[in-house]
C-alpha positions as CSV (number, residue, x, y, z in Angstrom):
1,X,145.5,225.8,143.9
2,X,144.5,225.7,147.5
3,X,142.1,228.3,146.5
4,X,140.2,225.5,144.4
5,X,139.4,223.3,147.6
6,X,136.6,225.2,149.3
7,X,134.6,225.2,146.1
8,X,135.6,221.4,145.6
9,X,134.8,220.8,148.8
10,X,130.9,222.5,148.3
11,X,130.6,220.2,144.7
12,X,131.7,217.3,146.5
13,X,128.7,217.8,149.2
14,X,126.2,218.1,146.6
15,X,126.6,215.2,145.3
16,X,126.3,214.0,149.0
17,X,130.1,213.3,149.8
18,X,131.3,214.1,153.3
19,X,134.2,216.3,153.6
20,X,136.2,213.6,156.2
21,X,139.1,215.9,156.4
22,X,142.8,214.6,155.5
23,X,144.6,211.6,154.9
24,X,148.2,210.5,156.8
25,X,149.3,211.8,153.5
26,X,147.5,215.2,153.2
27,X,145.0,214.6,150.7
28,X,141.6,215.3,150.8
29,X,139.4,213.0,152.3
30,X,135.9,212.4,151.1
31,X,133.3,209.5,152.1
32,X,129.7,209.3,149.6
33,X,128.4,207.0,147.5
34,X,129.5,205.9,143.8
35,X,126.2,205.9,142.1
36,X,125.3,203.1,139.4
37,X,122.4,201.1,137.6
38,X,122.4,198.8,140.3
39,X,122.3,201.0,143.6
40,X,124.7,202.8,145.7
41,X,127.9,201.9,147.0
42,X,129.8,204.0,149.7
43,X,133.6,204.7,148.9
44,X,136.7,206.2,150.4
45,X,137.2,209.2,147.7
46,X,140.3,211.2,147.9
47,X,142.0,214.2,146.2
48,X,145.7,214.9,145.2
49,X,145.5,218.9,146.7
50,X,147.7,219.7,143.9
51,X,145.7,218.1,141.3
52,X,148.8,216.3,139.3
53,X,147.5,212.7,140.3
54,X,144.5,210.9,139.8
55,X,141.9,211.0,142.9
56,X,141.9,207.5,144.4
57,X,138.8,205.3,145.0
58,X,138.1,202.5,147.6
59,X,135.1,200.7,148.2
60,X,134.0,200.8,151.8
61,X,132.5,197.4,151.4
62,X,132.7,194.8,149.1
63,X,129.2,194.3,146.7
64,X,127.8,191.0,148.2
65,X,126.9,189.7,143.9
66,X,130.9,190.1,143.3
67,X,132.9,187.4,143.6
68,X,136.6,186.8,146.0
69,X,138.5,188.0,142.6
70,X,137.2,190.7,140.6
71,X,138.5,192.6,137.7
72,X,139.6,196.3,138.2
73,X,138.9,196.1,142.2
74,X,142.2,195.4,144.2
75,X,142.3,194.6,147.6
76,X,140.7,196.7,150.2
77,X,138.1,197.4,147.6
78,X,140.9,199.6,145.9
79,X,139.1,200.9,142.3
80,X,141.1,200.6,138.8
81,X,138.8,203.1,137.1
82,X,141.5,204.9,134.8
83,X,145.6,203.9,133.6
84,X,147.1,207.4,134.8
85,X,149.1,207.6,131.2
86,X,146.0,207.4,129.5
87,X,144.9,211.0,130.4
88,X,146.3,214.1,130.7
89,X,144.7,216.3,134.2
90,X,143.9,219.6,133.9
91,X,145.4,221.4,136.6
92,X,143.5,224.4,135.5
93,X,140.1,223.1,136.2
94,X,140.6,221.1,139.4
95,X,137.3,220.5,139.6
96,X,135.9,219.8,136.5
97,X,138.8,217.0,136.3
98,X,138.3,215.5,139.8
99,X,134.3,215.5,138.9
100,X,134.8,213.3,135.7
101,X,137.2,211.1,137.5
102,X,134.2,210.7,139.7
103,X,132.0,210.0,136.6
104,X,134.3,207.1,135.5
105,X,134.6,205.7,138.6
106,X,130.7,205.2,138.9
107,X,130.9,204.0,135.4
108,X,133.5,201.7,135.6
109,X,132.3,200.4,139.0
110,X,128.5,199.9,137.0
111,X,130.6,197.9,134.4
112,X,132.0,195.0,136.6
113,X,128.9,194.6,138.8
114,X,127.3,193.7,135.2
115,X,130.3,191.2,135.0
116,X,131.7,193.5,131.7
117,X,135.3,194.2,131.2
118,X,136.9,197.7,130.5
119,X,139.9,196.9,127.8
120,X,141.7,199.7,129.2
121,X,142.0,198.9,132.4
122,X,143.0,195.0,131.4
123,X,146.5,194.9,132.7
124,X,146.2,197.1,136.0
125,X,146.9,193.5,138.4
126,X,150.8,194.3,138.5
127,X,149.5,197.8,140.3
128,X,148.5,195.5,143.3
129,X,151.5,192.6,143.2
130,X,153.7,194.9,144.9
131,X,156.5,192.6,143.4
132,X,160.1,192.9,143.2
133,X,161.4,192.3,140.0
134,X,163.5,189.3,138.0
135,X,165.1,190.0,135.4
136,X,163.7,187.8,132.5
137,X,165.4,186.9,129.2
138,X,163.7,184.0,127.1
139,X,163.0,184.0,123.7
140,X,161.1,181.2,123.4
141,X,158.8,180.8,126.2
142,X,157.8,177.5,126.9
143,X,156.1,175.0,129.7
144,X,158.1,173.1,132.0
145,X,161.9,173.6,133.5
146,X,163.9,176.5,132.4
147,X,167.6,177.9,133.5
148,X,167.4,180.3,136.5
149,X,170.1,182.0,138.7
150,X,170.5,184.6,140.9
151,X,172.7,187.7,140.2
152,X,173.9,189.9,143.2
153,X,174.1,193.8,143.0
154,X,176.8,196.2,143.7
155,X,174.5,197.0,147.0
156,X,173.6,192.8,147.9
157,X,170.6,192.9,146.5
158,X,169.6,189.1,145.0
159,X,167.6,189.1,141.7
160,X,166.3,186.3,140.5
161,X,167.2,185.9,136.5
162,X,165.2,183.5,133.6
163,X,167.1,182.8,130.8
164,X,166.3,180.3,127.5
165,X,170.1,180.8,127.1
166,X,172.4,181.2,129.8
167,X,175.6,182.4,127.7
168,X,173.7,185.1,125.9
169,X,171.7,186.0,129.5
170,X,175.4,186.4,131.3
171,X,176.7,188.9,128.6
172,X,173.2,190.9,129.1
173,X,173.6,190.6,132.8
174,X,177.1,191.9,133.1
175,X,175.7,195.3,130.8
176,X,173.5,195.7,134.1
177,X,176.6,196.3,136.2
178,X,175.8,193.3,138.4
179,X,178.5,191.4,140.3
180,X,180.0,188.0,138.9
181,X,178.8,185.9,141.9
182,X,175.6,183.7,140.5
183,X,173.9,181.3,142.0
184,X,171.7,178.8,140.3
185,X,168.3,178.1,141.1
186,X,165.7,176.1,139.5
187,X,163.0,177.6,137.1
188,X,159.7,176.6,135.9
189,X,157.2,178.0,133.7
190,X,153.1,177.0,133.8
191,X,150.5,178.6,131.8
192,X,146.8,179.5,133.0
193,X,144.0,180.5,131.0
194,X,142.8,183.2,133.7
195,X,143.8,186.7,133.8
196,X,145.3,187.3,137.0
197,X,143.2,189.5,139.8
198,X,143.5,190.5,142.9
199,X,142.0,188.4,145.9
200,X,139.5,190.4,147.5
201,X,139.7,188.9,151.2
202,X,143.7,188.1,151.8
203,X,145.9,190.0,150.1
204,X,149.1,190.1,149.2
205,X,150.2,186.5,148.9
206,X,153.2,185.9,151.3
207,X,153.4,182.1,151.3
208,X,153.0,179.1,149.5
209,X,149.4,178.3,150.9
210,X,148.2,181.8,150.1
211,X,149.3,181.4,146.1
212,X,147.8,178.1,146.0
213,X,144.3,179.4,147.7
214,X,144.4,182.4,145.2
215,X,145.0,180.3,142.3
216,X,142.3,178.2,142.8
217,X,139.8,180.3,142.9
218,X,141.5,182.0,139.3
219,X,142.6,178.3,137.4
220,X,142.2,175.1,139.5
221,X,144.2,173.5,136.8
222,X,147.2,175.6,137.2
223,X,147.2,175.7,140.9
224,X,148.1,172.2,140.9
225,X,150.4,172.2,137.8
226,X,152.0,175.2,140.5
227,X,151.5,173.0,143.3
228,X,153.5,169.9,141.7
229,X,156.2,172.0,140.4
230,X,157.0,173.4,144.1
231,X,156.8,169.7,145.4
232,X,159.5,168.7,142.6
233,X,162.0,171.7,143.5
234,X,161.5,170.7,147.1
235,X,162.3,167.2,146.3
236,X,165.3,167.7,145.4
237,X,166.6,170.2,148.0
238,X,167.0,173.8,145.8
239,X,167.0,176.3,148.6
240,X,164.7,178.8,145.9
241,X,162.4,177.7,143.0
242,X,160.9,180.7,140.5
243,X,157.5,179.4,139.0
244,X,156.7,181.9,136.4
245,X,153.2,182.2,134.9
246,X,152.0,183.1,131.9
247,X,149.0,184.3,131.5
248,X,146.7,185.8,128.3
249,X,147.5,189.0,128.8
250,X,151.0,189.3,131.0
251,X,153.4,187.4,133.3
252,X,154.3,187.1,136.2
253,X,155.8,185.2,139.3
254,X,157.3,184.1,142.5
255,X,160.0,182.6,144.4
256,X,159.8,180.0,146.9
257,X,162.1,180.0,149.7
258,X,162.6,176.5,151.2
259,X,164.4,177.8,154.0
260,X,162.0,180.3,155.2
261,X,158.5,179.2,156.6
262,X,155.8,181.3,158.4
263,X,155.7,178.6,160.9
264,X,157.6,178.4,164.3
265,X,160.9,176.7,164.4
266,X,159.2,173.9,166.5
267,X,156.1,174.0,164.1
268,X,158.1,173.5,161.5
269,X,160.3,170.6,162.8
270,X,156.9,169.0,163.4
271,X,155.4,169.6,159.9
272,X,155.7,167.4,157.4
273,X,154.0,166.7,153.6
274,X,151.6,169.6,152.5
275,X,151.6,171.8,155.8
276,X,155.6,172.1,155.3
277,X,155.6,172.9,151.9
278,X,152.5,175.4,152.5
279,X,154.6,177.6,154.9
280,X,157.4,178.4,153.0
281,X,157.4,182.1,152.3
282,X,157.4,183.5,148.7
283,X,158.5,186.8,147.0
284,X,156.1,188.4,144.7
285,X,157.7,188.6,141.1
286,X,157.1,191.1,137.7
287,X,159.5,190.2,134.8
288,X,162.1,193.1,133.6
289,X,162.5,192.1,130.0
290,X,165.4,192.4,128.6
291,X,165.0,189.5,126.0
292,X,165.5,190.6,122.4
293,X,162.3,190.4,120.7
294,X,160.7,192.8,123.6
295,X,163.6,195.6,123.2
296,X,163.1,195.7,119.4
297,X,159.3,195.2,119.7
298,X,158.4,197.2,122.3
299,X,157.9,200.4,120.1
300,X,156.4,199.3,117.2
301,X,153.8,196.5,118.6
302,X,151.8,196.8,115.0
303,X,154.9,196.4,112.7
304,X,157.3,193.9,111.8
305,X,160.6,194.4,113.1
306,X,164.3,193.4,111.7
307,X,164.9,190.6,113.6
308,X,165.6,187.6,111.5
309,X,167.1,189.6,108.5
310,X,170.4,189.4,107.0
311,X,171.3,193.3,106.1
312,X,174.4,194.5,104.9
313,X,175.1,198.1,106.0
314,X,177.9,199.8,103.4
315,X,179.4,202.8,105.1
316,X,179.5,203.5,109.0
317,X,180.3,207.0,108.8
318,X,178.3,210.2,109.5
319,X,175.0,208.4,108.2
320,X,176.1,204.8,108.6
321,X,177.4,204.7,112.4
322,X,173.8,205.9,113.3
323,X,172.0,204.3,110.8
324,X,173.7,201.0,112.3
325,X,172.4,201.8,115.9
326,X,168.8,202.4,115.0
327,X,168.5,199.1,113.0
328,X,169.9,197.4,115.8
329,X,167.2,198.9,118.0
330,X,164.5,197.5,115.2
331,X,166.0,194.4,115.8
332,X,168.5,194.1,113.4
333,X,171.3,191.1,114.5
334,X,168.7,189.4,116.6
335,X,166.5,186.3,116.2
336,X,168.3,184.3,113.7
337,X,169.3,187.7,111.6
338,X,172.8,188.9,111.4
339,X,173.9,192.9,110.8
340,X,177.2,193.3,108.8
341,X,178.9,196.7,108.8
342,X,181.7,197.1,106.2
343,X,183.9,200.3,106.0
344,X,187.5,200.1,105.1
345,X,188.5,203.8,107.1
346,X,189.3,204.9,110.6
347,X,187.7,207.0,112.4
348,X,190.0,210.5,113.0
349,X,189.4,213.5,115.6
350,X,188.0,215.9,112.5
351,X,185.1,213.3,111.9
352,X,183.7,213.2,115.8
353,X,181.7,216.2,115.3
354,X,179.5,214.0,113.6
355,X,179.8,210.3,114.4
356,X,178.2,208.5,116.7
357,X,181.6,207.3,117.5
358,X,183.4,209.2,120.0
359,X,187.2,209.8,120.8
360,X,187.6,206.9,122.4
361,X,187.5,205.1,119.3
362,X,190.3,207.1,118.1
363,X,192.3,205.7,114.9
364,X,189.8,202.6,114.9
365,X,188.3,201.4,111.7
366,X,184.7,202.5,111.7
367,X,182.9,199.2,111.3
368,X,185.0,197.8,113.9
369,X,184.1,200.6,116.5
370,X,180.2,200.7,115.2
371,X,180.3,197.0,116.3
372,X,182.0,197.8,119.3
373,X,179.5,200.0,120.3
374,X,176.2,197.7,119.5
375,X,178.3,194.6,121.0
376,X,178.3,197.1,124.3
377,X,174.7,198.2,124.1
378,X,173.2,195.2,123.1
379,X,175.0,192.2,124.2
380,X,174.5,189.1,122.2
381,X,173.8,191.1,118.9
382,X,175.1,189.2,115.8
383,X,177.0,191.9,114.3
384,X,180.5,191.5,112.3
385,X,182.4,194.2,111.0
386,X,184.4,193.9,107.8
387,X,187.2,196.3,107.4
388,X,187.7,196.2,103.7
389,X,186.5,198.2,100.4
390,X,182.9,196.8,99.8
391,X,184.2,195.8,96.3
392,X,186.6,193.1,97.9
393,X,184.4,192.1,100.6
394,X,182.5,189.1,100.5
395,X,179.3,189.8,101.6
396,X,177.3,186.2,101.8
397,X,173.6,185.7,101.6
398,X,171.9,189.3,102.0
399,X,168.0,190.0,102.6
400,X,168.6,193.9,102.4
401,X,171.8,195.7,101.0
402,X,172.3,199.2,102.6
403,X,174.6,201.9,101.0
404,X,175.1,204.8,103.3
405,X,178.5,205.9,102.1
406,X,176.9,208.7,99.9
407,X,179.7,208.2,97.3
408,X,177.3,208.1,94.0
409,X,180.0,206.6,91.9
410,X,180.3,203.8,94.7
411,X,176.5,203.6,94.8
412,X,176.7,202.8,91.0
413,X,179.0,200.2,91.4
414,X,176.8,198.1,93.9
415,X,173.7,198.7,92.0
416,X,175.4,197.1,89.1
417,X,176.8,194.0,91.3
418,X,174.1,193.5,93.8
419,X,170.5,194.4,92.6
420,X,169.7,191.2,90.9
421,X,169.9,189.4,93.9
422,X,168.9,191.4,97.0
423,X,167.1,194.5,97.3
424,X,168.7,197.9,98.2
425,X,168.4,200.9,100.0
426,X,170.6,204.1,99.4
427,X,170.6,206.8,102.0
428,X,172.7,210.0,101.4
429,X,172.5,213.6,102.3
430,X,172.2,216.5,99.5
431,X,175.1,219.3,99.6
432,X,175.8,221.0,102.8
433,X,173.2,219.5,104.9
434,X,169.9,220.9,102.5
435,X,167.9,217.8,102.5
436,X,168.4,214.0,103.0
437,X,167.1,211.4,100.5
438,X,166.8,208.0,100.6
439,X,166.0,205.1,97.3
440,X,164.9,201.8,97.7
441,X,164.9,199.1,94.9
442,X,163.1,196.4,95.3
443,X,162.2,193.7,92.4
444,X,160.4,195.3,89.8
445,X,159.9,198.5,87.4
446,X,161.3,201.1,90.0
447,X,164.4,203.3,89.4
448,X,168.0,201.9,90.9
449,X,170.4,204.6,92.6
450,X,171.9,205.2,88.8
451,X,168.2,205.2,86.9
452,X,168.0,208.2,89.9
453,X,171.4,210.0,88.6
454,X,170.0,209.5,85.1
455,X,166.9,211.3,85.9
456,X,168.7,214.0,87.7
457,X,171.2,214.8,85.2
458,X,167.9,216.0,82.9
459,X,166.7,217.8,85.2
460,X,163.6,215.5,87.0
461,X,163.1,214.5,90.2
462,X,165.1,217.9,91.8
463,X,165.3,217.8,95.9
464,X,164.7,221.7,96.7
465,X,163.6,224.8,94.1
466,X,165.9,226.5,92.8
467,X,168.6,223.7,93.4
468,X,171.1,222.5,95.9
469,X,174.0,225.0,96.5
470,X,177.2,223.6,96.4
471,X,179.7,224.6,99.9
472,X,183.0,222.9,100.7
473,X,185.0,223.6,103.7
474,X,188.5,222.9,105.0
475,X,192.0,224.0,103.9
476,X,195.5,223.1,104.4
477,X,196.2,219.3,104.5
478,X,192.8,218.8,106.1
479,X,191.5,218.6,102.6
480,X,187.9,219.3,101.2
481,X,184.9,218.3,102.8
482,X,180.8,219.0,102.4
483,X,180.1,220.9,105.9
484,X,177.0,219.8,107.8
485,X,175.6,219.4,111.5
486,X,175.5,216.0,113.1
487,X,171.8,216.5,113.2
488,X,171.4,216.3,109.2
489,X,173.1,212.8,109.7
490,X,170.9,211.6,112.2
491,X,168.0,212.9,110.0
492,X,169.5,210.6,107.0
493,X,169.8,207.8,109.4
494,X,166.6,208.3,111.0
495,X,165.0,208.2,106.8
496,X,167.0,205.1,106.2
497,X,165.7,203.2,109.3
498,X,161.9,204.0,108.5
499,X,162.7,202.9,105.0
500,X,164.3,199.9,106.4
501,X,161.5,198.8,108.4
502,X,158.7,200.0,105.7
503,X,160.6,197.3,103.5
504,X,160.6,194.6,106.3
505,X,156.4,195.3,106.5
506,X,156.3,195.1,102.8
507,X,155.7,198.5,102.2
508,X,158.5,199.7,98.9
509,X,156.3,202.7,98.2
510,X,157.6,205.5,98.2
511,X,160.6,204.6,96.7
512,X,162.1,207.9,96.7
513,X,162.0,210.1,100.0
514,X,163.3,213.1,100.7
515,X,163.4,215.2,104.1
516,X,164.4,218.9,104.0
517,X,166.6,219.5,106.7
518,X,167.4,223.7,105.7
519,X,164.2,225.4,106.6
520,X,165.7,228.0,103.9
521,X,164.0,225.4,101.2
522,X,160.9,223.8,99.6
523,X,160.9,220.8,98.6
524,X,160.6,220.5,94.7
525,X,159.5,216.8,94.6
526,X,157.3,214.9,96.8
527,X,158.1,211.6,98.4
528,X,157.5,209.1,95.2
529,X,157.8,206.3,92.9
530,X,160.5,207.3,90.1
531,X,160.5,204.8,87.0
532,X,163.2,202.4,85.9
533,X,165.0,203.8,83.1
534,X,164.8,202.4,79.9
535,X,168.2,200.7,79.2
536,X,170.3,201.2,82.7
537,X,173.7,200.2,82.3
538,X,173.1,198.8,86.2
539,X,169.8,197.1,86.5
540,X,168.9,196.5,83.4
541,X,169.2,192.4,82.8
């Protein structure tokens, strides 16, 4: 891309930018005007010579009409004009993409000068915060005092932790490879109506005084509450305190070190009251969230998760094992909900090739092994394993029953015994991995699993054109089995998880869904809502 640089320099010069040379990081350095309807504003404009990163734009002087805290402007005039993850840079058009970035910087600056927010950039504050991280495991964030402690990594790094349930959080922290040593501290949550923005004159804050001066520009009421909480912690003679600030768009915080002051030892000894309080050093913090709600909700922000539901999964074999993991990732077993796993079978070496559990679980009950895996990966999850035949199990109250056994006769039994009180989702593999299917039966006139079997016997709702082949493998004492790879099991589990989430979000239709997994076959039935058989032995009342 070096051959493009001379042409880029010519293009920038034609726009009244002067080529200064290279920055210490070897970026191409220009200085010139950002042109807006309010006037021209001189800036430093630096370009990555490989053209993989966004150009960096910094105003040389802040417009006098702007206040000390301004959206999209960082300390030293750094302008946030694009979010890197929101654009794809075209390295084969380096000049064109650079000029587009320049135009976008001019547009954003024009919005700032008119007092307008650019919605795509409303959360760029953490770029300016230059923070360390704290671990955040709070399910119900409320104002006031909150349990906090410090953990120490194997490298000796001390990390603050905020929680509303110490026992749950300790289990999660143990999974993060921190040393057992912990030090309790005081934590407070305060709320603000102001969106955080960096101060243009003194940044970043390094002391309590810096924090309070900055916060007074944003929200005077919040600044008063912060000072009160710091004073309270200091009077209680704590070594450290955490102040965690809830803002409308994001949460951030800082740690006050009462054993560190910006004053010399002599001045500190002479100081009293607020002078001493304002002198304490702070560490800026950003939250690394490990709370159950965030983990499940982050990937599906517009959907309801499975948190809070009581879900029973029957069958923890090649489909059910993967499905249990996907259900947990979608929130099952959290938020007051419970995930019940039912299977009487044990994991044997021949199962490992297409099961989520490995050889370390040899001869372990599949439901128990899967529950151990989930508890290890998601400490605090509410999961129980029933190591029995489901026909002898007491499943208790359920919001959703899932059959992942693939056994048709058992599916009929489950339908007959539970469908009158519980929605039921059946997931299975067709033939030797030809396709995967799932059927959701809820209250209403839709087909149950038994109804679908009745339809199938008379040739209705076929899976693929020409029919599903019948293939068996195995010999000797191993016994016969249907061969298909783990990829098919995973696709069946994914279909089941998708339909469980659809159910949680009130979208039961289409109730029968099919995914073809063998490209040699063509789907014979689109996703649809099969009707209930008029006199079904399983679901007719």
